[in-house]
C-alpha positions as CSV (number, residue, x, y, z in Angstrom):
1,X,-32.2,6.4,28.9
2,X,-31.4,2.9,27.5
3,X,-30.6,3.1,23.8
4,X,-32.9,2.3,20.8
5,X,-31.6,-0.6,18.7
6,X,-31.2,-0.5,15.0
7,X,-33.4,-2.6,12.7
8,X,-30.1,-4.0,11.3
9,X,-29.3,-5.4,14.8
10,X,-31.8,-8.2,13.9
11,X,-30.2,-9.1,10.6
12,X,-28.3,-12.2,11.7
13,X,-26.9,-14.0,14.8
14,X,-23.7,-11.8,14.9
15,X,-25.6,-8.5,15.0
16,X,-28.1,-9.8,17.4
17,X,-25.4,-11.1,19.8
18,X,-23.8,-7.6,19.6
19,X,-27.2,-6.1,20.5
20,X,-27.5,-8.4,23.5
21,X,-24.0,-7.5,24.7
22,X,-24.6,-3.8,24.2
23,X,-27.7,-4.2,26.4
24,X,-25.6,-5.8,29.1
25,X,-23.1,-2.9,29.2
26,X,-25.9,-0.8,30.8
27,X,-26.0,-3.0,33.9
28,X,-25.3,-0.9,37.0
29,X,-25.5,-3.6,39.6
30,X,-21.8,-4.2,39.9
31,X,-19.9,-1.0,39.1
32,X,-16.5,-2.7,39.7
33,X,-17.1,-5.6,37.3
34,X,-15.4,-5.2,33.9
35,X,-17.6,-5.2,30.9
36,X,-15.6,-8.2,29.5
37,X,-16.9,-10.4,32.2
38,X,-20.5,-9.6,31.5
39,X,-20.4,-10.2,27.7
40,X,-22.0,-13.2,26.1
41,X,-20.2,-15.5,23.7
42,X,-23.4,-16.9,22.3
43,X,-27.0,-15.6,21.9
44,X,-29.1,-16.0,24.9
45,X,-32.5,-17.4,23.9
46,X,-34.0,-17.2,27.4
47,X,-34.7,-13.9,29.1
48,X,-32.0,-12.1,31.1
49,X,-31.9,-8.8,32.9
50,X,-29.9,-5.8,33.9
51,X,-30.2,-3.4,36.8
52,X,-30.5,0.1,35.3
53,X,-29.9,3.2,37.3
54,X,-32.2,6.2,36.6
55,X,-31.8,9.6,38.0
56,X,-35.1,11.0,39.3
57,X,-33.6,14.3,40.5
58,X,-30.2,15.8,41.1
59,X,-29.6,13.8,44.2
60,X,-32.1,10.9,43.9
61,X,-31.9,7.8,41.8
62,X,-33.8,4.5,41.4
63,X,-32.7,1.1,40.2
64,X,-35.0,-0.8,37.9
65,X,-34.8,-4.4,36.7
66,X,-35.1,-4.5,32.9
67,X,-35.5,-7.8,31.0
68,X,-34.2,-8.1,27.5
69,X,-37.1,-10.0,25.9
70,X,-39.9,-9.0,28.2
71,X,-39.2,-5.3,28.7
72,X,-36.5,-3.9,26.5
73,X,-37.4,-5.2,23.0
74,X,-41.2,-4.6,23.2
75,X,-40.7,-1.1,24.4
76,X,-37.8,-0.1,22.0
77,X,-38.7,-1.8,18.8
78,X,-41.7,0.5,18.1
79,X,-39.2,3.4,18.2
80,X,-36.9,2.0,15.6
81,X,-38.5,3.4,12.4
82,X,-38.6,7.0,13.7
83,X,-34.9,6.7,14.7
84,X,-33.9,5.3,11.3
85,X,-35.9,8.0,9.4
86,X,-34.2,10.7,11.5
87,X,-30.8,9.2,10.6
88,X,-31.7,9.1,6.9
89,X,-32.9,12.7,6.9
90,X,-29.7,13.8,8.8
91,X,-27.5,12.1,6.2
92,X,-29.4,13.7,3.4
93,X,-29.1,17.1,5.0
94,X,-25.4,16.6,5.7
95,X,-24.3,15.0,2.4
96,X,-26.9,15.3,-0.3
97,X,-28.8,18.5,0.3
98,X,-28.0,20.0,-3.1
99,X,-27.1,16.8,-4.9
100,X,-30.3,15.2,-6.2
101,X,-28.8,12.5,-8.3
102,X,-26.5,11.4,-5.4
103,X,-29.5,11.5,-3.0
104,X,-31.5,9.3,-5.3
105,X,-28.7,6.8,-5.5
106,X,-28.3,6.9,-1.7
107,X,-32.1,6.3,-1.1
108,X,-32.2,3.6,-3.8
109,X,-29.4,1.7,-2.0
110,X,-31.0,2.2,1.4
111,X,-34.3,1.0,0.0
112,X,-32.7,-2.2,-1.3
113,X,-31.2,-2.9,2.1
114,X,-34.5,-2.6,3.9
115,X,-36.4,-4.7,1.2
116,X,-33.8,-7.5,1.6
117,X,-34.1,-7.2,5.3
118,X,-37.9,-7.6,5.1
119,X,-37.4,-11.2,3.8
120,X,-34.8,-11.9,6.5
121,X,-37.1,-10.7,9.3
122,X,-40.0,-12.7,7.9
123,X,-38.0,-15.9,8.4
124,X,-35.9,-15.0,11.5
125,X,-35.8,-17.3,14.5
126,X,-34.0,-14.8,16.7
127,X,-37.2,-13.5,18.2
128,X,-40.7,-14.7,18.8
129,X,-43.6,-14.0,16.6
130,X,-45.0,-10.9,18.4
131,X,-41.6,-9.2,18.3
132,X,-41.1,-10.3,14.6
133,X,-44.5,-8.6,13.8
134,X,-43.3,-5.4,15.5
135,X,-40.0,-5.5,13.5
136,X,-41.7,-6.0,10.2
137,X,-44.0,-3.2,10.9
138,X,-41.1,-0.8,11.7
139,X,-39.3,-2.0,8.5
140,X,-42.4,-1.3,6.5
141,X,-42.6,2.3,7.9
142,X,-39.0,2.9,6.8
143,X,-39.6,1.5,3.3
144,X,-42.8,3.6,3.0
145,X,-40.9,6.7,4.1
146,X,-38.2,6.2,1.4
147,X,-40.8,5.6,-1.4
148,X,-42.7,8.8,-0.4
149,X,-39.6,11.0,-0.2
150,X,-40.0,14.2,-2.2
151,X,-36.8,13.5,-4.2
152,X,-38.7,11.1,-6.4
153,X,-41.4,13.6,-7.3
154,X,-39.4,15.6,-9.9
155,X,-38.2,12.4,-11.6
156,X,-41.7,11.5,-13.0
157,X,-42.8,12.8,-16.3
158,X,-46.6,12.9,-15.9
159,X,-47.1,13.3,-19.7
160,X,-45.8,9.7,-20.1
161,X,-48.2,8.1,-17.8
162,X,-50.7,5.5,-19.1
163,X,-54.3,7.0,-19.0
164,X,-56.8,4.3,-18.1
165,X,-60.6,4.9,-18.5
166,X,-61.1,3.5,-15.0
167,X,-61.8,5.1,-11.7
168,X,-59.0,5.5,-9.1
169,X,-60.5,2.8,-7.0
170,X,-60.9,0.4,-9.9
171,X,-57.2,0.8,-11.0
172,X,-56.0,0.3,-7.4
173,X,-58.4,-2.6,-6.9
174,X,-57.1,-4.3,-10.1
175,X,-53.5,-4.3,-8.9
176,X,-54.6,-5.3,-5.4
177,X,-56.3,-8.4,-6.8
178,X,-53.2,-9.1,-9.0
179,X,-51.0,-8.9,-5.9
180,X,-53.5,-11.0,-3.9
181,X,-53.4,-13.7,-6.5
182,X,-49.6,-13.7,-6.7
183,X,-49.5,-12.3,-10.2
184,X,-47.3,-9.3,-9.4
185,X,-43.8,-9.2,-8.0
186,X,-44.4,-6.2,-5.7
187,X,-44.5,-7.2,-2.0
188,X,-45.2,-3.9,-0.2
189,X,-48.2,-1.6,-0.4
190,X,-45.8,1.4,-0.4
191,X,-43.9,0.0,-3.3
192,X,-46.9,-1.1,-5.4
193,X,-48.7,2.2,-4.6
194,X,-45.8,4.3,-5.8
195,X,-45.5,2.3,-9.0
196,X,-49.3,2.8,-9.7
197,X,-49.0,6.6,-9.0
198,X,-45.9,6.9,-11.2
199,X,-47.4,4.9,-14.1
200,X,-51.1,5.6,-14.4
201,X,-53.8,8.3,-14.4
202,X,-57.4,7.6,-13.7
203,X,-60.5,8.9,-15.5
204,X,-62.9,11.4,-13.9
205,X,-66.3,11.5,-15.5
206,X,-67.1,14.7,-13.6
207,X,-65.1,16.9,-15.9
208,X,-64.1,14.3,-18.5
209,X,-60.4,14.4,-17.8
210,X,-57.6,12.2,-16.6
211,X,-56.1,12.9,-13.2
212,X,-53.1,11.8,-11.1
213,X,-53.5,9.0,-8.7
214,X,-52.5,9.9,-5.1
215,X,-52.3,7.9,-1.8
216,X,-52.5,4.6,-3.6
217,X,-50.7,2.8,-0.8
218,X,-53.3,4.0,1.7
219,X,-56.2,2.7,-0.4
220,X,-54.3,-0.6,-0.9
221,X,-54.0,-0.9,2.9
222,X,-57.7,-0.1,3.4
223,X,-58.6,-2.8,0.8
224,X,-56.4,-5.3,2.7
225,X,-58.2,-4.3,6.0
226,X,-61.6,-5.1,4.5
227,X,-62.8,-1.7,3.4
228,X,-66.2,-2.1,1.8
229,X,-65.4,0.2,-1.1
230,X,-63.4,-2.6,-2.7
231,X,-66.7,-4.5,-3.3
232,X,-68.0,-1.8,-5.7
233,X,-64.7,-1.5,-7.5
234,X,-64.3,-5.3,-7.8
235,X,-67.8,-5.7,-9.1
236,X,-67.2,-3.0,-11.8
237,X,-64.0,-4.8,-12.9
238,X,-65.8,-8.1,-12.9
239,X,-68.5,-6.8,-15.2
240,X,-65.9,-5.3,-17.5
241,X,-63.7,-8.4,-17.7
242,X,-66.5,-10.8,-18.1
243,X,-67.9,-9.0,-21.2
244,X,-67.2,-11.3,-24.1
245,X,-66.6,-8.3,-26.4
246,X,-63.7,-7.3,-24.2
247,X,-61.7,-10.2,-25.7
248,X,-62.5,-9.7,-29.4
249,X,-59.4,-8.5,-31.2
250,X,-59.9,-5.7,-33.7
């Protein structure tokens, strides 16, 4: 099986060239040719191929032509997030299983790497737009996994949350609109959703109590995708914020 690349292979020209050369080392068409003669000194922008040997049984094998841009990247990029998440979990199990503070530091550092990478991938010219979209989607999955890791749950003191006399949808809609208008610094649904969950509680009129907000990132994503429930929440906020009494200081 041809390898799965790392999301960091797309960070810059050097790492991308290394990825292309690694792909070429799987070429089976000329067994006697040394790998040094196959390697590229510069990034190849046009497509290129390898002949890859696959064993179909103990005695039988087939040879397939695999193109780097047309075949390899579109097939392997959608597997990147799962591989990275497995690697993160393995490192936590190996090095931080009983060290929560060190684990938080590790995840915080990893999170910063992938957040920085998101900007790089958004502006990369190494791959075409359809592959860039796939890469950004995988990077978002990794970021969301880190934000949702259970290690953060015990770090939140729920008694210190701000209690807003708004529904869950209204609170999330408010921050969705602030984000949409460029009035917040948060760029990712997973990041903004976790901040909302960690900072606020919503009001439930059913039992006159305040409750924890859950799955905020999922509702943010549904609002972005045109979920009709945002209309009701937005209308309620509009009525509240357009009331002149709202702005009277007491």
